[in-house]
C-alpha positions as CSV (number, residue, x, y, z in Angstrom):
1,X,-11.3,-4.7,3.2
2,X,-13.6,-4.7,6.1
3,X,-17.0,-3.2,6.2
4,X,-17.4,-0.2,8.4
5,X,-20.2,0.5,11.0
6,X,-21.1,3.8,9.6
7,X,-20.3,5.0,6.5
8,X,-20.6,7.9,3.7
9,X,-24.2,9.3,4.0
10,X,-24.8,6.1,5.7
11,X,-28.3,5.7,7.2
12,X,-26.9,5.1,10.6
13,X,-28.1,6.0,14.2
14,X,-27.0,6.5,17.6
15,X,-26.3,2.9,18.0
16,X,-24.3,3.0,14.9
17,X,-25.8,-0.4,13.0
18,X,-29.6,0.3,12.6
19,X,-30.8,0.4,8.6
20,X,-33.7,2.4,8.2
21,X,-36.0,2.2,5.2
22,X,-34.7,2.0,1.8
23,X,-36.8,-1.6,1.8
24,X,-38.3,-0.5,-2.0
25,X,-35.1,0.0,-3.0
26,X,-34.3,-3.3,-1.5
27,X,-36.6,-5.1,-3.3
28,X,-35.9,-3.7,-6.7
29,X,-32.3,-4.2,-6.3
30,X,-33.1,-7.9,-6.0
31,X,-35.0,-8.2,-8.2
32,X,-32.6,-6.8,-10.6
33,X,-30.2,-9.5,-9.9
34,X,-33.2,-12.2,-10.8
35,X,-34.1,-9.8,-14.1
36,X,-32.3,-11.8,-17.0
37,X,-30.0,-9.7,-18.8
38,X,-29.8,-8.8,-22.4
39,X,-27.4,-11.8,-22.9
40,X,-29.2,-14.7,-21.8
41,X,-32.1,-13.5,-23.6
42,X,-30.5,-13.7,-26.8
43,X,-29.8,-17.2,-25.7
44,X,-26.3,-16.6,-25.0
45,X,-24.1,-17.1,-21.2
46,X,-23.5,-14.0,-19.7
47,X,-19.9,-13.4,-20.5
48,X,-19.3,-10.8,-17.7
49,X,-20.7,-10.6,-13.4
50,X,-23.4,-8.8,-13.4
51,X,-23.5,-4.9,-12.3
52,X,-26.2,-3.4,-9.5
53,X,-25.8,0.3,-9.4
54,X,-26.8,2.3,-6.8
55,X,-26.6,6.2,-8.0
56,X,-27.1,9.0,-5.5
57,X,-25.7,12.3,-4.4
58,X,-23.3,12.1,-1.6
59,X,-25.2,12.2,1.5
60,X,-28.1,10.3,0.2
61,X,-27.1,7.4,1.7
62,X,-25.9,5.4,-1.2
63,X,-23.3,3.6,0.6
64,X,-25.0,2.5,3.4
65,X,-28.0,1.2,1.0
66,X,-25.1,-1.1,-1.1
67,X,-23.9,-2.2,2.7
68,X,-27.3,-3.6,3.8
69,X,-27.5,-4.8,0.4
70,X,-24.3,-7.0,0.7
71,X,-24.8,-7.9,4.4
72,X,-28.4,-9.6,3.1
73,X,-26.7,-11.3,0.0
74,X,-22.7,-12.5,1.6
75,X,-24.4,-15.7,2.2
76,X,-25.1,-16.3,-1.4
77,X,-21.5,-16.1,-2.2
78,X,-19.1,-18.2,-0.7
79,X,-16.0,-16.5,-1.8
80,X,-16.7,-13.5,0.4
81,X,-16.9,-10.0,-0.6
82,X,-14.4,-7.7,-1.8
83,X,-15.0,-3.3,-1.4
84,X,-12.7,-1.3,-2.6
85,X,-13.1,2.7,-2.9
86,X,-12.5,4.5,-5.6
87,X,-12.3,7.9,-4.5
88,X,-11.1,9.1,-1.4
89,X,-13.2,11.5,0.7
90,X,-11.5,14.7,-0.4
91,X,-12.6,13.8,-3.9
92,X,-9.7,12.3,-4.9
93,X,-9.5,9.4,-7.5
94,X,-8.2,6.5,-6.7
95,X,-5.8,5.4,-9.1
96,X,-6.9,1.7,-10.3
97,X,-3.4,0.8,-10.0
98,X,-4.3,1.3,-5.8
99,X,-7.5,-0.1,-6.3
100,X,-6.2,-3.2,-8.0
101,X,-3.6,-3.9,-5.5
102,X,-5.9,-3.4,-2.4
103,X,-8.4,-6.2,-3.9
104,X,-5.3,-8.2,-4.2
105,X,-4.5,-8.0,-1.0
106,X,-8.1,-8.8,-0.1
107,X,-7.6,-12.0,-1.8
108,X,-3.9,-12.9,-0.7
109,X,-2.7,-12.5,-3.6
110,X,0.9,-10.6,-4.2
111,X,0.7,-7.9,-6.1
112,X,4.4,-6.8,-8.6
113,X,5.8,-4.3,-7.8
114,X,6.6,-1.7,-10.6
115,X,3.4,-3.3,-12.2
116,X,1.0,-1.0,-14.6
117,X,-2.8,-0.9,-13.9
118,X,-3.7,-3.2,-16.7
119,X,-1.7,-6.4,-14.8
120,X,-2.9,-5.6,-11.7
121,X,-6.5,-5.4,-12.8
122,X,-5.7,-8.7,-15.2
123,X,-4.7,-10.3,-12.1
124,X,-7.9,-9.2,-10.3
125,X,-9.9,-10.8,-13.4
126,X,-8.5,-13.3,-13.6
127,X,-8.4,-14.2,-9.7
128,X,-12.5,-13.2,-9.8
129,X,-12.7,-15.8,-13.1
130,X,-12.4,-18.7,-10.4
131,X,-14.7,-17.5,-7.6
132,X,-18.1,-16.7,-6.8
133,X,-17.6,-13.4,-5.2
134,X,-19.5,-10.4,-4.7
135,X,-17.3,-7.3,-5.8
136,X,-18.3,-4.0,-4.1
137,X,-17.1,-0.7,-5.2
138,X,-17.8,2.4,-3.7
139,X,-18.0,5.6,-4.5
140,X,-17.3,5.1,-8.3
141,X,-16.6,8.4,-10.6
142,X,-17.6,6.8,-13.7
143,X,-17.2,3.6,-16.0
144,X,-13.7,4.3,-16.3
145,X,-12.9,3.5,-13.2
146,X,-15.5,0.4,-12.9
147,X,-14.8,-1.7,-16.2
148,X,-11.4,-2.9,-15.7
149,X,-12.2,-4.6,-12.4
150,X,-15.5,-6.4,-13.5
151,X,-14.6,-10.6,-13.5
152,X,-15.2,-12.2,-17.1
153,X,-17.5,-14.7,-14.1
154,X,-21.4,-14.5,-14.8
155,X,-20.9,-16.7,-10.8
156,X,-19.9,-12.8,-9.7
157,X,-21.8,-10.0,-8.9
158,X,-20.3,-6.2,-8.9
159,X,-22.2,-4.0,-6.6
160,X,-21.1,-0.1,-7.5
161,X,-21.8,3.1,-6.2
162,X,-22.1,6.4,-8.1
163,X,-23.1,9.9,-8.2
164,X,-24.6,9.1,-11.9
165,X,-25.2,6.5,-14.3
166,X,-22.2,4.6,-15.6
167,X,-22.5,4.8,-19.1
168,X,-20.5,2.3,-21.1
169,X,-21.3,-0.5,-18.9
170,X,-24.0,-2.4,-21.1
171,X,-27.1,-3.5,-19.1
172,X,-27.2,-1.7,-16.3
173,X,-29.7,-0.2,-14.7
174,X,-29.2,2.2,-11.7
175,X,-31.5,2.5,-8.5
176,X,-31.6,6.3,-8.0
177,X,-32.1,7.5,-4.6
178,X,-33.7,10.4,-3.0
179,X,-34.4,11.3,0.1
180,X,-35.6,8.7,2.4
181,X,-39.6,8.9,3.3
182,X,-40.9,10.7,6.1
183,X,-41.8,7.5,8.8
184,X,-37.9,6.0,8.1
185,X,-36.4,9.7,8.4
186,X,-38.6,10.1,11.4
187,X,-37.0,6.6,13.1
188,X,-34.2,7.6,12.3
189,X,-34.6,10.6,14.2
190,X,-35.7,8.8,17.1
191,X,-32.3,7.1,17.8
192,X,-30.9,10.5,18.9
193,X,-33.7,11.6,20.4
194,X,-35.3,9.1,21.9
195,X,-39.6,8.5,21.6
196,X,-40.9,11.1,23.9
197,X,-39.5,14.0,21.8
198,X,-41.3,12.7,18.9
199,X,-44.0,11.5,20.2
200,X,-44.5,15.1,21.7
201,X,-44.4,17.0,18.6
202,X,-44.9,14.6,15.5
203,X,-45.6,17.3,13.2
204,X,-42.3,18.7,13.7
205,X,-40.9,15.5,12.9
206,X,-42.1,15.5,10.0
207,X,-41.1,19.1,9.4
208,X,-37.4,18.3,10.0
209,X,-37.5,14.8,7.7
210,X,-38.8,17.8,4.7
211,X,-36.3,20.2,5.8
212,X,-33.6,18.0,5.3
213,X,-34.8,16.5,2.0
214,X,-34.5,12.6,3.4
215,X,-31.0,13.2,3.3
216,X,-29.7,10.1,5.8
217,X,-25.9,12.7,6.6
218,X,-28.6,15.3,7.2
219,X,-30.5,13.9,9.2
220,X,-27.5,12.5,11.0
221,X,-26.0,16.0,12.1
222,X,-29.9,16.9,13.1
223,X,-29.8,13.6,15.4
224,X,-27.0,15.1,16.8
225,X,-27.2,18.0,17.2
226,X,-30.5,17.3,19.4
227,X,-28.7,14.4,21.5
228,X,-26.4,17.0,22.6
229,X,-29.0,19.3,23.7
230,X,-31.7,16.9,25.6
231,X,-33.6,20.5,27.0
232,X,-34.3,21.7,22.9
233,X,-37.5,20.9,21.2
234,X,-38.1,19.3,17.8
235,X,-39.8,22.1,17.1
236,X,-37.5,24.3,17.6
237,X,-34.6,22.7,15.7
238,X,-37.1,23.0,12.4
239,X,-37.2,26.7,13.4
240,X,-34.0,27.1,13.0
241,X,-33.6,25.1,9.8
242,X,-36.2,27.1,8.2
243,X,-34.5,30.1,9.2
244,X,-30.9,29.4,7.9
245,X,-30.6,31.1,4.7
246,X,-28.7,29.5,1.5
247,X,-25.1,30.4,1.0
248,X,-23.7,30.7,-2.1
249,X,-24.9,29.4,-5.1
250,X,-25.4,26.2,-4.1
251,X,-27.6,23.6,-6.4
252,X,-31.3,22.9,-4.7
253,X,-30.3,19.5,-3.6
254,X,-27.5,20.1,-2.1
255,X,-29.2,22.9,0.2
256,X,-30.8,20.4,2.8
257,X,-27.6,19.1,3.7
258,X,-25.5,22.4,3.6
259,X,-28.6,24.2,5.9
260,X,-28.1,20.8,8.3
261,X,-24.3,20.9,8.5
262,X,-24.3,24.7,9.1
263,X,-26.7,24.7,12.6
264,X,-24.1,22.3,13.6
265,X,-21.2,24.0,12.9
266,X,-22.0,27.1,14.3
267,X,-22.9,25.4,17.4
268,X,-19.9,24.2,17.7
269,X,-17.1,25.6,20.6
270,X,-14.5,27.6,18.5
271,X,-11.9,24.9,19.5
272,X,-14.2,22.1,18.0
273,X,-15.0,24.0,15.2
274,X,-10.9,25.1,14.3
275,X,-10.5,21.4,14.4
276,X,-13.2,19.9,11.9
277,X,-11.9,22.5,9.4
278,X,-8.4,21.2,9.7
279,X,-9.6,17.4,9.6
280,X,-9.8,18.1,5.7
281,X,-6.0,18.1,5.9
282,X,-6.6,14.8,7.0
283,X,-4.5,11.7,4.6
284,X,-7.1,10.0,3.3
285,X,-9.9,11.2,5.1
286,X,-9.2,9.6,8.2
287,X,-7.2,10.6,11.6
288,X,-6.9,9.9,14.5
289,X,-6.3,11.5,18.1
290,X,-2.5,12.4,17.0
291,X,-3.5,13.7,14.0
292,X,-5.6,15.9,15.0
293,X,-3.8,16.8,18.1
294,X,-0.8,17.9,15.8
295,X,-3.0,19.7,13.3
296,X,-4.6,21.3,15.9
297,X,-1.5,21.7,18.7
298,X,-3.1,20.3,21.4
299,X,-2.2,17.9,23.8
300,X,-3.9,13.5,22.3
301,X,-6.0,13.3,25.0
302,X,-7.4,16.6,24.7
303,X,-8.0,16.1,20.4
304,X,-9.2,12.4,21.0
305,X,-12.1,13.6,23.4
306,X,-13.1,16.7,20.7
307,X,-12.9,13.4,18.1
308,X,-15.5,11.1,20.0
309,X,-17.4,14.3,20.1
310,X,-17.5,15.6,16.5
311,X,-18.0,11.5,16.0
312,X,-21.3,11.8,18.1
313,X,-22.9,14.8,16.2
314,X,-22.5,13.4,13.2
315,X,-19.7,15.3,11.6
316,X,-17.3,12.1,11.6
317,X,-17.7,8.5,11.5
318,X,-15.8,6.0,13.5
319,X,-13.7,3.7,11.4
320,X,-12.1,1.4,13.5
321,X,-13.9,-0.2,16.9
322,X,-12.7,0.8,20.1
323,X,-9.1,-0.4,21.1
324,X,-7.2,0.2,24.7
325,X,-7.2,4.2,24.3
326,X,-8.7,6.6,22.6
327,X,-5.7,8.0,20.9
328,X,-6.0,4.1,18.6
329,X,-9.7,5.1,17.4
330,X,-9.6,5.9,13.9
331,X,-12.3,8.6,12.8
332,X,-13.2,9.3,9.2
333,X,-14.1,13.0,7.3
334,X,-17.6,11.8,4.9
335,X,-17.3,12.4,1.8
336,X,-20.3,14.4,1.5
337,X,-18.8,16.9,4.7
338,X,-15.4,17.1,2.9
339,X,-16.3,19.7,0.3
340,X,-17.8,21.9,3.5
341,X,-15.1,21.6,5.6
342,X,-12.3,22.5,3.0
343,X,-14.3,25.5,1.7
344,X,-14.9,26.6,5.4
345,X,-10.9,26.2,6.0
346,X,-10.0,27.7,2.7
347,X,-12.7,30.7,4.0
348,X,-11.4,30.7,7.7
349,X,-8.3,29.5,8.1
350,X,-5.2,31.8,6.8
351,X,-2.7,30.3,4.1
352,X,-0.2,30.3,6.8
353,X,-1.9,28.7,9.5
354,X,-2.9,26.2,7.4
355,X,0.4,25.4,6.4
356,X,1.3,25.4,10.0
357,X,-1.1,22.6,10.8
358,X,-0.1,20.2,7.5
359,X,3.8,20.8,8.6
360,X,3.1,19.4,12.5
361,X,1.1,16.6,10.9
362,X,4.0,15.5,9.2
363,X,6.0,16.0,12.1
364,X,3.9,13.8,14.1
365,X,3.7,10.9,11.5
366,X,7.3,11.2,11.3
367,X,8.0,10.1,14.8
368,X,5.4,7.7,15.3
369,X,6.9,5.9,12.4
370,X,10.5,6.2,14.1
371,X,9.1,5.0,17.2
372,X,7.1,1.7,15.0
373,X,10.3,1.0,14.0
374,X,12.7,1.3,16.9
375,X,10.8,-1.7,18.8
376,X,12.2,-4.0,16.5
377,X,15.7,-3.0,17.5
378,X,17.1,-5.4,19.8
379,X,17.7,-4.0,23.7
380,X,20.8,-1.1,24.1
381,X,20.3,-0.1,20.5
382,X,20.6,3.7,19.6
383,X,17.2,3.6,18.2
384,X,15.6,2.1,21.3
385,X,17.7,4.6,23.8
386,X,16.4,7.3,21.5
387,X,12.6,5.4,21.7
388,X,12.9,5.5,25.7
389,X,13.4,9.4,25.2
390,X,10.3,10.0,23.7
391,X,7.2,11.0,24.8
392,X,4.8,8.4,26.4
393,X,1.6,9.1,23.5
394,X,4.2,8.2,20.8
395,X,5.7,5.0,22.3
396,X,4.2,1.5,21.5
397,X,3.6,-1.3,23.9
398,X,5.7,-3.5,22.1
399,X,6.5,-5.1,18.3
400,X,2.8,-6.7,18.0
401,X,1.1,-3.1,19.1
402,X,3.7,-1.4,16.5
403,X,2.8,-3.7,13.7
404,X,-0.7,-3.4,14.3
405,X,-0.7,0.2,14.3
406,X,1.2,0.3,11.1
407,X,-1.2,-1.8,9.6
408,X,-4.7,0.3,10.3
409,X,-2.4,3.0,9.6
410,X,-1.6,2.1,6.4
411,X,-3.6,3.7,3.8
412,X,-3.4,6.9,5.9
413,X,0.4,6.6,5.7
414,X,0.7,5.9,2.1
415,X,-1.8,9.1,1.8
416,X,0.2,11.3,4.4
417,X,3.6,10.4,1.8
418,X,1.4,11.7,-1.2
419,X,0.2,14.6,-0.5
420,X,3.3,15.8,1.2
421,X,5.0,15.5,-2.1
422,X,2.1,16.8,-4.2
423,X,2.4,20.0,-1.7
424,X,5.6,20.7,-2.9
425,X,6.2,23.3,0.0
426,X,7.4,20.8,2.8
427,X,9.8,18.8,1.0
428,X,12.1,18.6,3.6
429,X,9.6,17.1,5.4
430,X,8.6,14.7,2.8
431,X,11.1,13.0,2.4
432,X,11.7,12.5,5.6
433,X,8.2,11.2,6.4
434,X,9.4,8.8,3.3
435,X,12.7,7.8,4.6
436,X,10.6,7.0,7.8
437,X,7.8,5.2,6.2
438,X,9.9,2.9,3.6
439,X,12.2,1.8,7.4
440,X,8.9,0.7,9.4
441,X,7.2,-0.9,6.6
442,X,10.8,-2.7,5.7
443,X,11.0,-4.0,10.0
444,X,7.7,-5.1,10.5
445,X,7.0,-6.2,6.6
446,X,10.0,-7.1,5.5
447,X,11.1,-6.1,1.7
448,X,9.6,-8.6,-0.5
449,X,6.7,-8.6,1.6
450,X,6.6,-4.6,1.4
451,X,8.5,-4.1,-2.2
452,X,4.6,-2.4,-4.0
453,X,4.4,-0.4,-1.5
454,X,8.1,0.1,-1.2
455,X,8.2,1.2,-5.2
456,X,5.8,3.9,-5.2
457,X,7.6,5.5,-2.1
458,X,10.6,5.1,-4.4
459,X,9.1,7.2,-7.0
460,X,7.9,10.2,-4.4
461,X,11.5,10.5,-3.3
462,X,12.5,10.5,-6.8
463,X,10.1,13.4,-7.9
464,X,11.5,15.1,-4.9
465,X,14.8,14.9,-5.9
466,X,14.6,15.6,-9.3
467,X,12.6,18.9,-8.5
468,X,15.1,20.1,-6.2
469,X,18.2,18.9,-8.2
470,X,19.3,17.0,-5.3
471,X,21.2,14.2,-7.8
472,X,22.6,11.7,-4.9
473,X,19.1,10.9,-3.8
474,X,18.0,10.9,-7.3
475,X,20.2,8.3,-7.8
476,X,19.8,6.4,-4.7
477,X,16.0,6.0,-5.9
478,X,16.6,5.1,-9.0
479,X,19.1,2.2,-8.2
480,X,16.1,1.1,-5.6
481,X,13.6,1.3,-8.2
482,X,15.6,-0.4,-11.2
483,X,16.4,-3.3,-8.3
484,X,12.2,-3.8,-7.8
485,X,12.2,-4.0,-11.7
486,X,14.9,-5.9,-11.9
487,X,13.8,-8.6,-9.2
488,X,10.5,-8.6,-10.9
489,X,11.6,-10.0,-14.5
490,X,11.6,-6.1,-16.5
491,X,15.2,-6.0,-16.7
492,X,14.7,-3.6,-19.9
493,X,13.0,-0.8,-17.2
494,X,15.8,-1.7,-14.9
495,X,18.8,-1.0,-17.6
496,X,16.9,2.2,-18.4
497,X,16.7,3.3,-14.8
498,X,20.6,2.2,-13.7
499,X,21.8,4.2,-16.4
500,X,19.9,7.3,-15.6
501,X,21.1,6.7,-11.9
502,X,24.6,6.3,-13.0
503,X,24.1,10.2,-14.9
504,X,22.7,10.9,-11.5
505,X,25.6,9.8,-9.4
506,X,28.2,11.6,-12.0
507,X,26.4,14.7,-11.2
508,X,26.8,14.2,-7.6
509,X,30.1,13.1,-7.8
510,X,29.2,9.8,-6.0
511,X,31.5,7.0,-6.2
512,X,29.6,4.7,-4.6
513,X,26.5,5.6,-6.4
514,X,28.9,5.5,-9.6
515,X,30.1,2.3,-9.4
516,X,26.8,0.3,-7.7
517,X,25.3,1.7,-11.0
518,X,27.3,0.8,-14.1
519,X,28.0,-3.1,-11.8
520,X,24.5,-2.9,-12.2
521,X,24.2,-1.5,-15.7
522,X,26.2,-5.3,-16.6
523,X,23.8,-7.6,-14.3
524,X,20.9,-6.3,-15.9
525,X,22.9,-6.8,-19.7
526,X,24.0,-9.7,-18.3
527,X,19.4,-10.6,-17.6
528,X,18.9,-9.8,-21.1
529,X,21.4,-12.3,-22.3
530,X,24.4,-9.7,-23.8
531,X,27.3,-11.3,-22.3
532,X,29.7,-8.5,-24.5
533,X,28.2,-5.0,-23.0
534,X,27.7,-7.4,-19.5
535,X,30.9,-8.0,-19.1
536,X,32.1,-4.7,-20.8
537,X,30.2,-2.8,-17.9
538,X,31.8,-5.2,-15.2
539,X,35.3,-4.3,-15.9
540,X,34.2,-0.5,-16.0
541,X,33.2,-0.8,-12.1
542,X,36.2,-3.1,-11.6
543,X,38.2,-0.2,-13.0
544,X,36.8,2.1,-10.4
545,X,37.2,0.0,-7.1
546,X,40.7,-0.6,-8.3
547,X,41.1,2.7,-8.3
548,X,39.7,3.4,-4.8
549,X,41.4,0.3,-3.3
550,X,37.6,-1.8,-2.2
551,X,39.5,-5.3,-2.2
552,X,36.7,-6.9,-1.4
553,X,34.3,-5.0,-3.9
554,X,37.2,-5.7,-6.5
555,X,36.9,-9.6,-5.4
556,X,33.6,-9.4,-6.2
557,X,33.4,-8.0,-9.4
558,X,36.3,-10.4,-11.0
559,X,34.2,-13.0,-10.3
560,X,31.2,-11.7,-12.1
561,X,32.9,-10.6,-15.1
562,X,34.5,-14.1,-15.0
563,X,30.5,-15.3,-15.0
564,X,30.1,-13.3,-17.7
565,X,33.1,-14.9,-20.2
566,X,32.0,-18.1,-18.9
567,X,28.8,-17.7,-20.3
568,X,30.0,-16.2,-23.9
569,X,31.9,-18.7,-24.4
570,X,35.2,-16.6,-23.6
571,X,36.9,-19.8,-21.2
572,X,40.1,-17.6,-21.4
573,X,39.3,-14.7,-20.0
574,X,36.8,-16.7,-17.4
575,X,39.6,-18.5,-16.1
576,X,41.5,-15.3,-15.6
577,X,38.8,-13.6,-13.6
578,X,37.9,-16.4,-11.1
579,X,41.7,-16.6,-10.4
580,X,42.1,-13.3,-9.7
581,X,38.5,-13.4,-8.0
582,X,40.4,-15.9,-5.9
583,X,43.8,-14.5,-4.9
584,X,41.4,-11.7,-4.1
585,X,39.5,-13.2,-1.5
586,X,43.0,-15.1,-0.5
587,X,44.2,-11.8,0.6
588,X,41.4,-11.2,2.6
589,X,41.3,-13.9,4.4
590,X,38.1,-14.7,3.3
591,X,38.9,-19.3,2.7
592,X,34.7,-19.5,1.7
593,X,34.3,-17.3,-1.2
594,X,38.1,-18.3,-2.0
595,X,37.0,-21.6,-2.2
596,X,33.6,-21.2,-4.3
597,X,36.0,-19.1,-6.5
598,X,38.2,-22.0,-7.4
599,X,35.5,-24.1,-7.6
600,X,34.2,-21.8,-10.5
601,X,37.8,-22.3,-12.5
602,X,37.6,-26.1,-12.1
603,X,34.2,-25.7,-13.5
604,X,35.3,-23.8,-16.6
605,X,38.7,-25.9,-16.7
606,X,36.2,-28.6,-17.4
607,X,34.0,-26.6,-20.1
608,X,37.1,-26.1,-21.8
609,X,38.6,-30.2,-22.1
610,X,40.7,-29.9,-19.0
611,X,39.3,-32.1,-16.9
612,X,42.7,-33.0,-15.2
613,X,43.4,-29.7,-14.3
614,X,39.7,-29.2,-13.1
615,X,39.9,-32.1,-11.1
616,X,42.9,-30.5,-9.3
617,X,41.8,-27.0,-8.7
618,X,38.5,-28.7,-7.3
619,X,40.6,-30.4,-4.6
620,X,42.5,-27.3,-4.0
621,X,38.8,-26.2,-3.5
622,X,38.1,-28.7,-1.6
623,X,41.0,-28.3,0.7
624,X,40.1,-24.5,1.2
625,X,36.5,-24.9,2.4
626,X,38.1,-27.7,5.0
627,X,40.2,-25.2,6.4
628,X,37.5,-22.7,6.5
629,X,35.4,-25.0,8.5
630,X,32.6,-24.9,6.6
631,X,31.1,-28.2,6.3
632,X,28.5,-27.7,3.8
633,X,30.9,-25.8,1.3
634,X,32.8,-29.2,1.8
635,X,30.6,-31.5,0.8
636,X,29.0,-29.6,-2.4
637,X,32.8,-29.3,-3.3
638,X,32.8,-33.5,-3.2
639,X,30.0,-33.7,-4.8
640,X,31.3,-31.7,-7.8
641,X,34.7,-33.4,-7.3
642,X,32.6,-37.0,-7.4
643,X,30.8,-35.5,-10.8
644,X,33.8,-35.0,-12.8
645,X,35.4,-38.5,-11.3
646,X,32.2,-39.7,-12.6
647,X,33.3,-38.4,-16.2
648,X,37.1,-39.4,-16.0
649,X,35.4,-42.7,-15.5
650,X,36.3,-43.7,-12.2
651,X,33.0,-44.4,-10.6
652,X,34.9,-45.8,-6.8
653,X,36.8,-42.9,-6.8
654,X,33.7,-41.3,-7.2
655,X,31.7,-43.2,-5.2
656,X,33.8,-42.6,-2.0
657,X,33.7,-38.6,-2.3
658,X,29.8,-39.0,-2.3
659,X,30.3,-41.4,0.7
660,X,32.9,-38.4,2.2
661,X,29.9,-35.9,1.4
662,X,27.3,-37.6,2.9
663,X,29.4,-38.4,6.1
664,X,30.1,-34.2,6.2
665,X,26.7,-33.2,5.9
666,X,25.5,-35.7,8.6
667,X,21.8,-34.4,10.1
668,X,22.5,-30.7,7.9
669,X,20.6,-31.7,5.3
670,X,21.8,-30.7,1.9
671,X,24.9,-29.4,0.6
672,X,25.6,-26.0,-0.5
673,X,24.0,-25.2,-4.2
674,X,26.8,-23.7,-6.1
675,X,25.6,-22.3,-9.1
676,X,26.2,-22.8,-12.7
677,X,28.2,-20.0,-13.9
678,X,26.9,-21.4,-17.7
679,X,24.4,-22.0,-19.9
680,X,26.1,-25.9,-20.4
681,X,26.2,-27.0,-17.1
């Protein structure tokens, strides 16, 4: 995860990448790294990484200080700096599962979909146990968020940012931040105002630093106000700040930032003030021109200009570097300002207007996701034709541009889906958003790579479907979740979900979901080694397909039934099932599948102690493969014939068949693998 040029409460000036003051704190933190811990003093090797804690209120510059320290220490940790955030700007605690996945993604380690937080945090600790890494945990709520991620490796360093102490983690001394010293605070102001206005009235600049409590976030807001008004004097701002009354009951430490925010906010044009308030709705606290445009109902170009102005005034932070257009730049609502914006929105905007703004934002996101997916479709497809009719601002130049957009927006898009479902009043939009996001992720990343995200999205669909009594969608979500459970080896969890999907499918009178669920219940029992139950459920699914005349599924299920009987050692029933499968494929004209089914008949005959019949059936399968024109399958069957002849004591004939297989393969490589259907193979 990349560091941000300007972070929450950061001590960045107008240039966006300068750091001011805090030299005493940096020196103390460096000394704390070198300080012997309790384990070292007692003569034992430290079992875990050292934890450095920077504590302070939002807006105190705690994250900026951590950024600077991480930058200075980076060369000491050759395996890099890993960073994740444990609290969103709006105050929501990031689930441990989500934080752990973010760290694993940074390490390019695939995380299994549906894994719980204990499994994922263990994967993080195991990965860091063999690395020399600096782990940066930003905005931690308490020790419970930090402790599961601590690597059992004294060569790593954990740098945590929090509002208070991390009680429960041993050997941690917090570096507690207050305000900046006056000299550093004035230097920060100077980056916005230039040196002349500060030099003319240094006493007024000191007064501003005092009124702001030395808080970098407050100083940035005042600096932005002054930068936008080159004719205003520093003394005028100091007078205005002193004249602002406190609103409501606020802690003394929170008043300087609240006054600085109020001074800047009340100076905004109504349109910009309205946009700023509604940015409290931005998913994950991040927004771009499209998000802002949808929230307030203006053009994308106008929204981009307003966002740029708000960032210049210190109300927003730029979190993605400038790209081809202003619409591509992302902005973040500082965590210190998020509660103030939400309070203003709740006080000044009517609930119906807020809900309408949220709906517009979700609708815009759905359209962007559809465009993102459509650009991957072949020319002339219905999706591409529909894409051509979309506004130019919503379209992507090519698939690469769409993939990059999806990569950058992925955290915000996932947050948007979660918030839409949690809202409860916009379920139709929420369902469309989740569906569009699933398709876009699958199109650009592939279902396997996107599986962890898809698992969470299917869970969101399930919650909406259960809340609204949408049994068909409930069944589909349960089937998708169960499939992912089965793919990651959680057969018992998959079985529970497949049974629930069967109940939902029956409630929806959906024959497809019901049949699919019955077959999948059988597959889950097969994975668990319960061949009798597997065969029973395959039989139920087969009976349903037969009543509906679904011949292709019927033939396939005969094959699955034959597999279960083979594993159970019931060779007579297995032979009947595989022969029925072969007959079904013959009626369908599917010659390759018919040849494979006959190959399985031959395999079962061999298991049953009937080698001559097995040899005859295998030759028949070879002939059908030849008629199908499938050289690789024919070669695989020739090899099967050779193995059978070896067992029958005819090595010369076996060599001939192997030579035939070699000629068939030529330069195509190895033959198809015809999988074993019995543990005896």
